[in-house]
Rosetta silent file (secondary structure, phi, psi, omega in degrees, C-alpha in Angstrom):
SEQUENCE: MTAILCEGHKVYLRTVQMEDVPLIVKWKGDPLVRRMAVGREAQVTLANQENDVRGQ
SCORE:     score description
SCORE:     0.000 S_00000001
   1 L     0.000  137.436 -175.439  181.433  -86.279  118.010 S_00000001
   2 L   -82.296  141.880 -179.548  180.642  -84.797  121.375 S_00000001
   3 L   -82.092  141.200  178.733  177.065  -83.969  122.125 S_00000001
   4 E   -80.523  126.125  176.840  176.186  -80.287  122.489 S_00000001
   5 E   -83.660  -31.883  178.103  174.353  -79.580  125.815 S_00000001
   6 E  -156.488  134.288  176.639  173.126  -76.132  125.040 S_00000001
   7 E  -132.183  142.908  174.690  173.396  -73.970  121.869 S_00000001
   8 L  -121.992 -158.342  179.701  172.712  -70.337  121.072 S_00000001
   9 L   -69.820  -39.252 -169.878  173.415  -67.996  118.193 S_00000001
  10 L  -129.130    8.563 -177.012  176.994  -67.417  119.001 S_00000001
  11 L  -149.109  152.985  172.441  177.836  -70.151  121.607 S_00000001
  12 E  -142.220  147.276  176.071  177.443  -73.787  122.435 S_00000001
  13 E  -109.364  147.011  179.398  178.246  -75.670  125.649 S_00000001
  14 E  -154.667  168.617 -175.773  179.493  -79.280  125.598 S_00000001
  15 L   -71.989  157.294  174.070  181.273  -81.448  127.939 S_00000001
  16 L   -67.675  150.070 -167.572  185.031  -80.948  128.516 S_00000001
  17 L  -133.487  154.067  174.919  187.302  -83.048  126.441 S_00000001
  18 H   -59.664  -31.039  169.264  191.058  -83.888  126.839 S_00000001
  19 H   -62.091  -11.502  175.159  191.941  -81.791  123.971 S_00000001
  20 H   -81.488  -19.933 -167.182  190.688  -78.864  126.076 S_00000001
  21 H   -58.436  -41.925  177.481  193.177  -79.261  128.753 S_00000001
  22 H   -58.798  -36.381  179.036  195.966  -76.927  127.427 S_00000001
  23 H   -69.079  -44.233  172.250  193.341  -74.210  127.105 S_00000001
  24 H   -51.560  -55.601  174.923  192.116  -74.842  130.534 S_00000001
  25 H   -46.769  -56.569 -179.383  195.708  -74.572  131.920 S_00000001
  26 H   -51.748  -60.425 -177.816  196.058  -71.255  130.028 S_00000001
  27 H   -50.357  -52.447 -170.527  192.820  -69.830  131.372 S_00000001
  28 H   -76.776   -4.818  168.068  193.431  -70.811  134.854 S_00000001
  29 H   -81.774  -16.925  176.821  196.857  -69.277  134.707 S_00000001
  30 L   -61.642  132.138 -175.958  195.490  -65.875  133.951 S_00000001
  31 H   -52.918  -44.277 -170.870  195.885  -63.738  137.183 S_00000001
  32 H   -71.114  -45.470 -175.728  192.122  -62.674  137.410 S_00000001
  33 H   -60.156  -47.901 -178.923  190.848  -66.096  136.766 S_00000001
  34 H   -54.668  -53.581 -175.445  193.350  -67.651  139.103 S_00000001
  35 H   -55.671  -49.452 -173.744  192.363  -65.157  141.871 S_00000001
  36 H   -82.484  -31.962 -167.976  188.710  -65.527  141.458 S_00000001
  37 H  -112.976  -31.733 -175.342  188.215  -69.166  140.474 S_00000001
  38 H  -121.455  -23.982 -179.649  191.151  -71.345  141.650 S_00000001
  39 L    91.090  148.986 -178.723  193.042  -69.286  144.243 S_00000001
  40 L   -60.625  -27.546 -175.169  196.597  -68.116  144.107 S_00000001
  41 L   -88.799   -7.076 -170.764  198.054  -71.069  145.832 S_00000001
  42 L   -72.180  141.732 -177.576  196.425  -73.642  143.629 S_00000001
  43 L   -97.680  115.263  175.211  198.913  -75.678  141.430 S_00000001
  44 L  -108.461  115.037 -179.617  197.562  -75.762  137.796 S_00000001
  45 L  -135.917  155.662  179.118  199.449  -78.251  135.671 S_00000001
  46 H   -54.584  -46.896 -177.865  198.574  -80.310  132.503 S_00000001
  47 H   -58.750  -50.497  178.940  198.747  -83.442  134.659 S_00000001
  48 H   -64.678  -32.900  178.599  196.344  -82.262  137.320 S_00000001
  49 H   -73.727  -41.452  175.586  193.997  -80.805  134.824 S_00000001
  50 H   -62.367  -40.299  175.183  193.937  -84.082  132.831 S_00000001
  51 H   -64.542  -29.176 -174.975  193.066  -85.969  135.993 S_00000001
  52 H   -74.963  -39.958  176.266  190.433  -83.473  136.786 S_00000001
  53 H   -65.148  -36.057  176.201  188.821  -84.053  133.178 S_00000001
  54 H   -67.251  -27.752 -173.070  189.136  -87.870  133.713 S_00000001
  55 L    87.453   32.014  176.532  187.272  -87.414  137.111 S_00000001
  56 L   -98.435    0.000    0.000  190.106  -88.663  139.266 S_00000001
């Protein structure tokens, strides 16, 4: 089980895990998130997000 870093009534924060990668790719593919957080030119793929989660 992953340790919860912070917990509230309706939300909790925890470290990112490999099973989160498809959701991260989906979120970063959203036009608004892409424009504000990663940039339009950024390549967001399963492979590079897996590497990011691994810390590579």
